N, C-alpha and C positions, 0 to 999 in steps of 0.2 A: 504494500500500500504506500503510495506517495502522497505527500501533502502539497497543497497549493502554496507557493511561496508568496509572501507579501512583497510587492514591488516598492522599492524606495528610490528616491532620486539619486542618480549617480553622483559620486563625488571623487574628484581626482586632485592630485598634486603633481609635483615634478617627477615623482617616481611612478606614477600611474594611479590605478584605481585604489581608493582607500578601503580598508576593511568594512564589511557590512555591519558587523556587530559580533557579540559574543556567541559562539556556537555551543560550547560546552565547558564545564569545569571538571577537572580530573581530581579524583580523591582516591588515595590508597587506603585500603581497609584491611583489618586482620582476617576477616572472614566474609567473603562476598555474599554468601547466602544470608547470613545474619544481618549484614548491612542492608541488603535488599529488603528483607523483612521489616527492618526498622524504618527505612525510607517509605515503604508502602504504608505501614501502619501510622507513622507519625506525620507524613506529608502527602500521602496519596500518590506516591510515585508510580509510574507505569513503566513496564519493561519494554524496551525498544528492540534490543538484540544483544547477543553474546558474541563479542569479537574473539574470544578465546575461552575454550571450555576445558574441562578435565580430560576430555577425549583427544584434545590437541596436544602437540608437543609444546612444552613450556618455551616461551621466548627468552632466549638468553644468548650469551656469547659476546665476543668482541664487537661485532657490528652493532648489535642491539645496545650494548653498553655505551658505545660511541654515539649512536643516534639519539638515545634517550637520557644520557647522562647517568646511567645506573652504575653502581660500584661493581668491581670485579666479582664475578660469581653470582650476581643477582639474577633472578629469573621471574618473569611475569607468568604466573600460574593461570590466572583467569582475568578476563576483562569483560565488562558489561556496561551497556548504555541504558540509562533510565531517563525519564523526563518527568518533571514536576509541573503540573498545570500547563500553562502556555509559555513557560520560560525556556531558557537554553537547556541543553542536555547535561546530565550528570554522569560522567564516565567513571565507573568504579574499577579499580585495579586491586588484585590480590597478588602481592609480590613476596617472594622469599629471598631474603638477603641476610648475610651474617650480621650486619649492623643496621638497625632501623630505629629512627628517632620517634619520640612521642609527638602527637599533633601539636601544631603551633598554637601559641596563645596570642591574644590580641596585640601584645607588645612585641612580638617577634617579627622579623623581616619575612616578607613573602605573603602569599594569599593566606589570610588568617581566619576567615569565617565565610559562611554562605548565608546570605540573607534572603528570606522569602516574604513576599507581600501577602498579607492575610486580610480578607474582608471580615473574618470572625476570629480575632486574635485569641479570645478566651477558649473557643473550641479548638484552635490550633495548639494552645498550651496544654489542654487536656489530652489531646491526641499524642503530643510529644511525651508526656508523662506516662500514658498508657502503653506506649511503645518501648519504654525503658529509658527515656531521656531524663536528664537531671537539670532542673531549672537553677540558674545562678541567683535569681532574685525574683522580685515581683515585676509586673508590667510597669514600665516607667515612661516618661516623656522622651521625645526625640530631640535631636540637636537643632540648632538654628536652621531655618529654612524648611525644617520638617516638623516644626512645633505648632502646627495648626490645630484647631479644636478637635478633640476626639482621637488624637494620635496616640500611639503606644508602641513600645518596643520591649522585647525581652530576649535575653540570651540563654541558651541551654547547651548542654553537652550531650552528644550521642553516647551510646554505651561504650565506644572505644575512645572517647575524648575529643571528637571533632566539635568545634564551636559553631553553633547555628543560631542565627538571629531571626526572630519573628517580628515583623513590623507591619503596622497599619497606619495609614495616613489618609483617612476617608475624606478630608477636606482639602487635600492636595498640598503641594509645596508652594512656597513663594520665592521669588527670584530677584536678584539685583537687576537694575536697569541694564547693566553691561554683560549679563549672562549670555553665553554663546549657545546654550542649548538647554532644554528641559530634561529633567531626570526621566529615565525610561521606567514605565510601569507595565506589568503584564495586563493584557486586555481583560476586561470583566468577563466572567463566565456568563453564557446565555442562560435564560430561565427555563 
């Protein structure tokens, strides 16, 4: 099954066509089935495809290490693409390596959390907890430009420690006069 793509205005610079937008986020997890169950229960994720299964030969070796920046001896055991709502893909990797670090915290360099827009933040909080996620605090207000009436945000940890933010901004953002773009929001679900 293929999806009809939304057409956006072409944008170019001296190097050529600019990127269209975020396609997917990659997340390494300790157990791909447990992570899939968590994302399904907590966030309503849908399975798209498995790029690598247990029936396949694990991806490893010098070329893969070079292409993907993996340490010597690391092997990709499984790879799966999920999708949450109408946002970008969430690509899960199960990788075996001699040395693996804990998930990043908000203060660490690199991509440190995944944020999801929620029309029903209380329901999303309950879903995260029911799926085994741990809330860091209560729902709180958002930062400047996101602090319109009725807004809320809360951070939670997945069972393996990945930082997830749930956010609701029902009355929208506000922008400075010299803003170059508006923040992207997933389209509303049909009734």
